[in-house]
ROLOMAR-269221 format. One record per residue (C-alpha): residue in three letters; residue number from 0; x, y, z. Coordinates in steps of 0.02 Angstrom, whole numbers, plus 50000, padded with zeros to 5 digits. Example, Ala and Ser with C-alpha at 12.3 -4.5 7.8 and 13.67 -1.06 7.14 Angstrom:
<sites>
  type  seq     px     py     pz
   ALA    0  50615  49775  50390
   SER    1  50684  49947  50357
</sites>
This chain:
<sites>
  type  seq     px     py     pz
   MET    0  49017  53532  43531
   SER    1  49195  53459  43527
   ILE    2  49307  53517  43670
   ASN    3  49465  53460  43759
   VAL    4  49399  53413  43932
   ILE    5  49572  53396  44009
   GLN    6  49616  53574  43956
   LEU    7  49452  53635  44033
   VAL    8  49493  53549  44198
   GLN    9  49669  53619  44196
   SER   10  49602  53795  44165
   ALA   11  49491  53778  44321
   LEU   12  49629  53703  44429
   THR   13  49741  53856  44415
   ASP   14  49910  53874  44501
   SER   15  49829  53967  44645
   VAL   16  49698  53830  44666
   VAL   17  49837  53698  44665
   ARG   18  49928  53796  44801
   GLN   19  49767  53804  44903
   LEU   20  49745  53617  44889
   ALA   21  49928  53586  44932
   ALA   22  49911  53692  45090
   ARG   23  49750  53604  45139
   PHE   24  49828  53431  45131
   GLY   25  50003  53478  45188
   LEU   26  50083  53431  45021
   PRO   27  50209  53513  44904
   PRO   28  50122  53596  44755
   ASP   29  50212  53484  44631
   ALA   30  50148  53327  44720
   THR   31  49972  53399  44719
   GLN   32  49986  53439  44533
   LYS   33  50044  53261  44501
   VAL   34  49889  53191  44586
   LEU   35  49774  53305  44486
   ALA   36  49862  53263  44322
   THR   37  49841  53077  44355
   THR   38  49663  53081  44421
   GLY   39  49581  53190  44287
   PRO   40  49622  53082  44134
   ALA   41  49578  52923  44230
   LEU   42  49406  52992  44274
   VAL   43  49376  53043  44093
   ALA   44  49419  52864  44042
   GLY   45  49290  52802  44167
   LEU   46  49158  52919  44092
   MET   47  49203  52857  43917
   GLN   48  49176  52677  43970
   LYS   49  49008  52724  44050
   GLY   50  48953  52812  43891
   ALA   51  48997  52662  43782
   THR   52  48821  52588  43800
   LEU   53  48651  52665  43761
   ASP   54  48588  52654  43939
   GLY   55  48755  52709  44008
   ALA   56  48760  52865  43898
   ARG   57  48584  52915  43948
   SER   58  48618  52886  44133
   LEU   59  48782  52983  44124
   PHE   60  48702  53131  44035
   ALA   61  48562  53136  44166
   THR   62  48694  53142  44304
   ILE   63  48794  53280  44217
   VAL   64  48645  53396  44198
   SER   65  48568  53354  44368
   SER   66  48540  53492  44496
   GLU   67  48674  53417  44611
   VAL   68  48811  53462  44486
   ASN   69  48875  53641  44505
   GLY   70  48893  53721  44334
   HIS   71  48983  53872  44411
   ILE   72  49116  53770  44501
   ALA   73  49261  53842  44399
   GLU   74  49228  54016  44468
   GLN   75  49185  53957  44644
   LEU   76  49333  53838  44675
   PRO   77  49445  53966  44764
   GLN   78  49304  54012  44884
   LEU   79  49254  53830  44915
   LEU   80  49433  53782  44954
   GLY   81  49451  53927  45074
   SER   82  49378  53833  45223
   THR   83  49389  53658  45294
   THR   84  49200  53642  45282
   GLY   85  49201  53691  45099
   VAL   86  49337  53565  45057
   SER   87  49244  53427  45149
   GLN   88  49078  53465  45063
   LEU   89  49160  53477  44891
   GLU   90  49248  53311  44917
   GLY   91  49091  53224  44978
   VAL   92  48979  53288  44838
   GLY   93  49111  53247  44707
   ARG   94  49136  53069  44766
   HIS   95  48948  53041  44775
   LEU   96  48923  53105  44598
   LEU   97  49069  53003  44530
   GLU   98  49002  52844  44607
   ARG   99  48833  52881  44529
   ALA  100  48911  52922  44360
   LEU  101  49029  52773  44356
   ASP  102  48918  52646  44447
   ARG  103  49062  52599  44562
   ARG  104  49160  52660  44714
   VAL  105  49309  52770  44673
   ASP  106  49417  52717  44820
   THR  107  49507  52586  44715
   LEU  108  49559  52719  44590
   SER  109  49614  52845  44721
   ASP  110  49713  52708  44810
   GLU  111  49805  52672  44648
   VAL  112  49837  52858  44622
   ALA  113  49913  52862  44797
   THR  114  50027  52716  44752
   GLN  115  50085  52793  44589
   THR  116  50112  52970  44656
   GLY  117  50175  52931  44832
   VAL  118  50042  53047  44907
   PRO  119  49947  52984  45062
   ALA  120  49783  52897  45021
   HIS  121  49675  53016  45124
   ALA  122  49734  53160  45013
   THR  123  49709  53067  44848
   HIS  124  49534  53013  44905
   ALA  125  49488  53194  44940
   MET  126  49564  53262  44781
   THR  127  49477  53128  44676
   GLY  128  49311  53196  44740
   ILE  129  49363  53375  44705
   VAL  130  49423  53336  44528
   GLY  131  49263  53237  44496
   ALA  132  49151  53381  44552
   THR  133  49252  53500  44441
   LEU  134  49248  53386  44290
   LEU  135  49059  53357  44297
   GLY  136  49026  53542  44331
   LEU  137  49125  53594  44177
   LEU  138  49035  53467  44069
   LYS  139  48866  53528  44132
   ARG  140  48909  53708  44091
   HIS  141  48969  53659  43917
   PHE  142  48811  53562  43876
   LEU  143  48691  53693  43943
   GLU  144  48777  53843  43864
   GLY  145  48786  53755  43695
   GLN  146  48611  53679  43710
   GLY  147  48692  53509  43694
   ASN  148  48598  53345  43714
   VAL  149  48625  53163  43757
   GLY  150  48652  53119  43574
   GLN  151  48811  53224  43570
   LEU  152  48889  53147  43727
   PRO  153  48968  52990  43650
   THR  154  49052  53091  43512
   LEU  155  49119  53219  43636
   LEU  156  49189  53080  43746
   GLY  157  49270  52994  43596
   HIS  158  49365  53153  43554
   GLN  159  49453  53145  43724
   LEU  160  49554  52987  43690
   PRO  161  49709  53072  43615
   ALA  162  49714  53193  43763
   ILE  163  49702  53063  43902
   ALA  164  49794  52912  43830
   PRO  165  49970  52975  43875
   TYR  166  49920  52984  44060
   LEU  167  49843  52810  44074
   ASN  168  49918  52640  44116
   ASP  169  49859  52464  44153
   ARG  170  49853  52490  44342
   LEU  171  49743  52645  44328
   MET  172  49629  52547  44212
   ALA  173  49617  52411  44343
   GLY  174  49576  52543  44473
   LEU  175  49427  52590  44364
   GLY  176  49375  52408  44350
   LEU  177  49424  52404  44166
   SER  178  49532  52288  44063
   GLY  179  49708  52337  44010
   LEU  180  49751  52501  43924
   GLY  181  49776  52416  43755
   ALA  182  49602  52339  43756
   PHE  183  49525  52504  43811
   THR  184  49607  52612  43677
   GLY  185  49576  52480  43545
   ASN  186  49389  52462  43574
   ILE  187  49319  52619  43656
   LEU  188  49305  52727  43500
   SER  189  49207  52597  43402
   GLN  190  49092  52570  43551
   LEU  191  49059  52757  43569
   LYS  192  49031  52773  43382
   ALA  193  48902  52633  43387
   VAL  194  48810  52718  43530
   SER  195  48812  52884  43438
   ALA  196  48737  52801  43284
   HIS  197  48592  52725  43380
   ILE  198  48551  52857  43509
   ASP  199  48424  52994  43472
   HIS  200  48492  53167  43429
   PRO  201  48358  53292  43485
   THR  202  48344  53456  43390
   PRO  203  48427  53597  43490
   ALA  204  48327  53749  43542
   ALA  205  48327  53898  43426
   LYS  206  48362  54021  43567
   PRO  207  48490  54018  43709
   VAL  208  48435  53958  43879
   ALA  209  48380  54109  43981
   GLU  210  48390  54031  44154
   ALA  211  48549  54039  44255
   LEU  212  48649  53876  44258
   SER  213  48627  53855  44444
   SER  214  48438  53856  44431
   VAL  215  48420  53728  44291
   ARG  216  48316  53577  44341
   VAL  217  48313  53428  44223
   PRO  218  48156  53319  44242
   ALA  219  48194  53144  44305
   ASP  220  48106  53069  44153
   ALA  221  48194  53179  44025
   VAL  222  48278  53032  43939
   VAL  223  48116  52934  43933
   ARG  224  48025  53078  43850
   GLU  225  48169  53096  43728
   GLU  226  48145  52917  43673
   ARG  227  47960  52949  43643
   ARG  228  48004  53073  43507
   SER  229  48049  52927  43397
   ARG  230  47861  52887  43385
   LYS  231  47826  53051  43295
   TRP  232  47802  52959  43129
   LEU  233  47654  52863  43201
   TRP  234  47556  53023  43232
   TRP  235  47596  53084  43056
   LEU  236  47526  52921  42986
   LEU  237  47367  52931  43092
   ALA  238  47339  53111  43039
   ALA  239  47358  53067  42854
   ILE  240  47238  52919  42868
   ALA  241  47109  53028  42957
   ALA  242  47122  53158  42819
   VAL  243  47096  53030  42679
   LEU  244  46946  52950  42764
   ALA  245  46865  53120  42791
   PHE  246  46892  53162  42608
   LEU  247  46811  53000  42544
   PHE  248  46662  53016  42661
   LEU  249  46622  53194  42610
   ARG  250  46643  53154  42425
   GLY  251  46513  53016  42434
   CYS  252  46381  53121  42522
   HIS  253  46380  53276  42412
   ASN  254  46363  53318  42230
   GLU  255  46512  53347  42119
   GLN  256  46521  53534  42151
   GLN  257  46495  53512  42336
   GLY  258  46620  53368  42330
   GLU  259  46749  53483  42251
   GLN  260  46716  53612  42385
   SER  261  46723  53476  42517
   SER  262  46886  53414  42444
   GLU  263  46952  53589  42459
   ARG  264  46896  53598  42640
   SER  265  46964  53425  42675
   GLY  266  47131  53476  42604
   THR  267  47129  53626  42720
   GLU  268  47082  53515  42868
   ALA  269  47218  53390  42824
   ALA  270  47346  53530  42824
   ALA  271  47279  53588  42992
   VAL  272  47299  53412  43062
   VAL  273  47476  53387  42996
   GLN  274  47541  53563  43032
   PRO  275  47565  53546  43222
   ALA  276  47691  53406  43194
   SER  277  47820  53530  43130
   ALA  278  47794  53661  43264
   PRO  279  47882  53576  43408
   ALA  280  48039  53554  43303
   GLU  281  48057  53742  43298
   ALA  282  48027  53774  43482
   SER  283  48085  53614  43569
   ALA  284  48225  53617  43697
   ALA  285  48370  53494  43698
   VAL  286  48257  53361  43771
   ALA  287  48073  53399  43733
   PRO  288  47910  53301  43756
   ALA  289  47844  53217  43599
   SER  290  47663  53222  43657
   ASP  291  47635  53392  43575
   VAL  292  47670  53321  43401
   ALA  293  47491  53269  43360
   ALA  294  47389  53341  43502
   SER  295  47248  53384  43378
   THR  296  47192  53202  43372
   PRO  297  47092  53123  43515
   ALA  298  47211  52975  43525
   ALA  299  47359  53091  43538
   SER  300  47275  53194  43673
   ALA  301  47239  53038  43774
   ALA  302  47418  52979  43755
   ALA  303  47483  53150  43806
   ALA  304  47371  53150  43960
   SER  305  47430  52975  44005
   GLU  306  47612  53027  43988
   ALA  307  47583  53183  44093
   GLN  308  47511  53077  44234
   GLN  309  47659  52959  44241
   PRO  310  47763  52986  44400
   ALA  311  47942  53046  44386
   ALA  312  48071  52908  44389
   ALA  313  48136  52869  44563
   PRO  314  48316  52926  44595
   ALA  315  48448  52791  44589
   PRO  316  48494  52718  44760
   THR  317  48656  52787  44832
   LYS  318  48692  52687  44991
   ASP  319  48784  52521  44998
   SER  320  48695  52371  45071
   GLN  321  48765  52309  45236
   LEU  322  48773  52150  45338
   SER  323  48861  52114  45501
   PHE  324  48849  51963  45614
   THR  325  48926  51890  45769
   VAL  326  48911  51709  45827
   ASP  327  48899  51662  46010
   THR  328  48988  51514  46091
   ALA  329  48840  51399  46052
   GLY  330  48848  51440  45866
   LYS  331  48694  51553  45863
   PRO  332  48716  51704  45748
   THR  333  48649  51879  45777
   LEU  334  48635  51981  45617
   THR  335  48609  52164  45576
   ALA  336  48576  52208  45394
   THR  337  48515  52349  45280
   VAL  338  48446  52301  45109
   GLY  339  48350  52392  44974
   SER  340  48191  52290  44959
   GLU  341  48070  52177  45051
   ALA  342  48114  52039  44927
   GLU  343  48297  52044  44980
   LYS  344  48245  52041  45163
   ALA  345  48135  51889  45132
   GLN  346  48275  51802  45038
   LEU  347  48395  51827  45184
   ILE  348  48270  51769  45316
   ASP  349  48220  51615  45213
   ALA  350  48402  51563  45194
   LEU  351  48434  51583  45381
   THR  352  48277  51487  45428
   LYS  353  48322  51341  45314
   ARG  354  48498  51335  45384
   PHE  355  48470  51363  45569
   GLY  356  48284  51347  45604
   ALA  357  48165  51488  45649
   ASP  358  48222  51505  45831
   ARG  359  48410  51480  45809
   PHE  360  48459  51652  45746
   VAL  361  48425  51836  45783
   ALA  362  48403  51953  45634
   ASN  363  48378  52142  45635
   ILE  364  48349  52187  45453
   THR  365  48307  52361  45389
   VAL  366  48235  52397  45217
   ASP  367  48292  52563  45144
   GLN  368  48241  52605  44965
   ASP  369  48396  52716  44948
   THR  370  48506  52560  44965
   LYS  371  48586  52477  44815
   PRO  372  48552  52293  44775
   ALA  373  48639  52173  44895
   ASP  374  48753  52080  44775
   TRP  375  48823  51977  44920
   LEU  376  48656  51886  44931
   ALA  377  48711  51787  44778
   HIS  378  48851  51712  44885
   LEU  379  48747  51685  45042
   ASP  380  48766  51495  45036
   GLY  381  48953  51517  45059
   LEU  382  48929  51634  45208
   LEU  383  48804  51525  45302
   PRO  384  48935  51400  45369
   LEU  385  49034  51549  45437
   MET  386  48877  51607  45527
   ALA  387  48884  51447  45629
   LEU  388  49067  51466  45682
   PRO  389  49074  51509  45870
   GLY  390  49160  51677  45897
   ALA  391  49153  51728  45714
   GLU  392  49127  51912  45671
   VAL  393  49098  51974  45494
   LYS  394  49054  52143  45420
   VAL  395  48996  52165  45238
   ASP  396  48984  52344  45175
   GLY  397  48945  52348  44989
   ALA  398  49094  52261  44908
   HIS  399  49201  52266  45066
   ILE  400  49209  52118  45185
   GLU  401  49299  52123  45351
   LEU  402  49334  51972  45463
   SER  403  49370  51973  45649
   GLY  404  49358  51856  45797
   SER  405  49377  51672  45752
   ALA  406  49333  51713  45571
   ALA  407  49503  51798  45556
   ASN  408  49597  51646  45623
   ALA  409  49723  51608  45486
   LYS  410  49723  51422  45529
   LEU  411  49539  51409  45483
   GLY  412  49571  51483  45311
   TRP  413  49411  51585  45297
   LEU  414  49499  51734  45219
   ASP  415  49556  51631  45069
   LYS  416  49389  51541  45058
   LEU  417  49293  51705  45044
   LYS  418  49415  51778  44919
   SER  419  49387  51626  44809
   LEU  420  49199  51632  44834
   PHE  421  49171  51819  44802
   GLY  422  49306  51851  44672
   ALA  423  49414  52001  44634
   SER  424  49269  52125  44634
   TYR  425  49264  52116  44825
   GLN  426  49394  52183  44946
   ILE  427  49413  52056  45086
   GLY  428  49527  52072  45238
   SER  429  49544  52055  45426
   PHE  430  49531  52196  45551
   ASN  431  49699  52253  45619
   VAL  432  49702  52375  45767
   GLU  433  49878  52436  45734
   GLN  434  49840  52475  45553
   ALA  435  49678  52562  45601
   VAL  436  49772  52674  45724
   ALA  437  49908  52710  45595
   ASN  438  49779  52759  45463
   ALA  439  49689  52873  45585
   THR  440  49852  52954  45637
   GLU  441  49898  52987  45456
   ASN  442  49730  53067  45421
   PHE  443  49736  53174  45577
   ARG  444  49913  53239  45548
   GLY  445  49872  53281  45369
   ALA  446  49716  53378  45418
   ILE  447  49781  53470  45571
   LYS  448  49916  53557  45469
   ASN  449  49776  53663  45398
   LEU  450  49734  53724  45574
   LEU  451  49915  53768  45613
   THR  452  49929  53901  45477
   PRO  453  49920  54086  45526
   ASP  454  49754  54113  45434
   SER  455  49671  53953  45497
   SER  456  49494  53953  45564
   CYS  457  49463  53948  45751
   ALA  458  49279  53910  45726
   ALA  459  49237  53774  45851
   SER  460  49150  53670  45716
   ASP  461  49308  53668  45609
   VAL  462  49420  53630  45758
   VAL  463  49319  53483  45826
   LYS  464  49302  53407  45653
   VAL  465  49491  53390  45642
   LEU  466  49522  53344  45825
   ASN  467  49399  53201  45809
   LEU  468  49507  53120  45675
   GLN  469  49636  53068  45806
   VAL  470  49624  52900  45894
   ILE  471  49675  52879  46075
   ASN  472  49692  52690  46088
   PHE  473  49682  52657  46276
   THR  474  49742  52491  46342
   SER  475  49601  52376  46396
   ALA  476  49524  52432  46563
   SER  477  49652  52574  46576
   ALA  478  49622  52762  46587
   ARG  479  49805  52809  46562
   VAL  480  49837  52909  46403
   PRO  481  49944  52795  46292
   ALA  482  50114  52855  46233
   SER  483  50059  52829  46052
   ALA  484  49932  52970  46070
   LEU  485  50042  53102  46152
   GLU  486  50109  53180  45991
   ASP  487  49933  53201  45919
   LEU  488  49870  53277  46083
   ASN  489  50018  53398  46082
   GLN  490  49967  53458  45909
   SER  491  49786  53473  45968
   ALA  492  49845  53581  46113
   GLN  493  49947  53686  45992
   VAL  494  49791  53726  45891
   LEU  495  49685  53765  46045
   ASN  496  49821  53877  46120
   ALA  497  49841  53971  45956
   CYS  498  49654  54009  45957
   VAL  499  49670  54073  46136
   ARG  500  49810  54192  46084
   ASN  501  49700  54256  45943
   GLY  502  49559  54292  46065
   LYS  503  49452  54151  45994
   THR  504  49455  54023  46133
   ALA  505  49366  53863  46081
   LYS  506  49258  53794  46222
   LEU  507  49246  53605  46206
   GLU  508  49177  53453  46295
   VAL  509  49293  53302  46301
   ALA  510  49171  53156  46290
   GLY  511  49220  52976  46327
   TYR  512  49130  52825  46253
   SER  513  49149  52637  46265
   ASP  514  49091  52482  46171
   ASN  515  48957  52368  46246
   VAL  516  49075  52236  46315
   GLY  517  49061  52224  46505
   GLY  518  48941  52301  46628
   ALA  519  48854  52465  46587
   GLN  520  48903  52550  46751
   ALA  521  49086  52497  46735
   ASN  522  49091  52561  46556
   LEU  523  49016  52727  46610
   GLN  524  49148  52752  46744
   LEU  525  49292  52700  46631
   SER  526  49235  52815  46490
   LYS  527  49227  52962  46612
   LYS  528  49401  52927  46681
   ARG  529  49473  52921  46506
   ALA  530  49391  53087  46459
   GLU  531  49459  53166  46618
   ALA  532  49634  53098  46579
   VAL  533  49632  53178  46405
   ARG  534  49569  53343  46475
   ALA  535  49704  53342  46610
   TYR  536  49841  53314  46479
   LEU  537  49780  53459  46372
   VAL  538  49770  53574  46523
   LYS  539  49947  53521  46569
   THR  540  50007  53579  46398
   GLY  541  49933  53753  46423
   VAL  542  49752  53742  46365
   PRO  543  49643  53848  46483
   ALA  544  49557  53734  46609
   ASP  545  49394  53831  46598
   SER  546  49383  53798  46409
   LEU  547  49370  53610  46431
   VAL  548  49246  53498  46523
   ALA  549  49253  53308  46532
   GLN  550  49106  53187  46531
   GLY  551  49083  53000  46511
   TYR  552  48939  52917  46420
   GLY  553  48983  52732  46425
   ASP  554  48913  52631  46280
   ALA  555  48782  52762  46233
   ARG  556  48776  52837  46056
   PRO  557  48876  52702  45963
   VAL  558  48943  52759  45794
   ALA  559  48960  52580  45728
   SER  560  48893  52407  45763
   ASN  561  48968  52321  45914
   ASP  562  48954  52156  45820
   THR  563  49131  52169  45750
   ALA  564  49304  52214  45815
   SER  565  49314  52367  45701
   GLY  566  49143  52426  45763
   ARG  567  49193  52410  45945
   PHE  568  49357  52497  45906
   ALA  569  49261  52644  45831
   ASN  570  49144  52653  45980
   ARG  571  49287  52659  46107
   ARG  572  49326  52841  46074
   ILE  573  49361  53013  46140
   GLU  574  49250  53139  46052
   PHE  575  49270  53329  46057
   VAL  576  49107  53426  46055
   ALA  577  49089  53615  46031
   GLN  578  49006  53704  46177
   PRO  579  48900  53864  46167
</sites>
């Protein structure tokens, strides 16, 4: 089963695929190749670290062979990269699968890749997802075609070290949440070897798998059933004991001749009892139930029935827990949170009640079973004083913490306090409007290049997806289009006018939205004036007037919580919507 995973990935990411990616992200092909060559080995190192424990290897194998992983991705990459929608879906699925496989967010790694390659972070984030989807898809195909099993995974991963080591460095290791490169290369092989020695190695099937790769479905409890195979010896022992007891009983109840005949029959019956134990070994798949081993005994039948009735294991949660709060001038906090269990909700409410009293806070807490454990609850005592600071605004999203309002006041020192409290595993910072606008502008200009090529799509869904990346940061209470947004609007007009020339005019609504600060009627009027100002500018640059309509919606349909500065910034937006 030994393969060179890096060579497999390189064979899928052909020169033509690299050129496609380069065109999609507005990069030179050599810069794109540099990102891919850095990301692939780092992700393999992350998989090796995950496979260096028994539970980690089993979880990783279950992810690799899951139905979400595309075993045909090598052949389908050119087609998937042929549209903006395909690229977006591939990136999203890849990042989701990587975070499930590695048990951590991959943004830190892709940020480090951006730093080391000089490629914008939005491009390295996207390509990390694409490389991840490709890597897992190739591994799935390899395991399924070769009838591989979880027991072979640690050994396969160990064979990759010579291929990836030249591409790794200490900073990439830190981006994966690992110790230095020396510690990794010095310990990982012995860890993988230990896992390989202790993990079960199921017998492979005698015949190739007939089903197509894309239709394979691995049961959620496959690993559990695999472990049960280790109890096969117990059924052998029970069968042997039953045979001996039957022999002694019959011998005592009959004469010598009949006893000899009975012994003969008992020997035949004993063989019949023991025989089924060897049958599954010939016909079992890579991960097969062990309940068939001794189904001829009543105890075994009952155990098999019990196992069959057990529900499939619940899928691992995928969403990050969230908490945001704002504190009014009297020091009363209003909180919005999403946690994964009723116990976490109770823990949060109990802590708030003890600190503030039952009527001195407002809490809107949602329980969602698809949400990961709220690790920040362990540091709640350190957050409670901040919840009493008038004007404080805080947003916690997984391992990301953002301060605004009085919480971001450098003189109060809350940024340093939280960094000390939560440690290096959390990313803690203050919201900065200028930086948020700069990041949005970078993302927009990278994406719109794909719509300015001669063969670009004029599908309204593709167009609005890119146009909505731009941020038009109006001055407070103003409806005048800011100078900082003019260049982005000019490029938007360029795309829309090109579609008109191609006979594919995109009909769009320019929708204006506001945050919830101020009166509802005033916000409604201001949002409409801003939408009309954007429409007027686009018409002025040549976009047909009858292809655009403007409408204001005030503080309706927020896309983020208005509790924090970043949330209100996101809600104050111009949104393009495709019209029939």
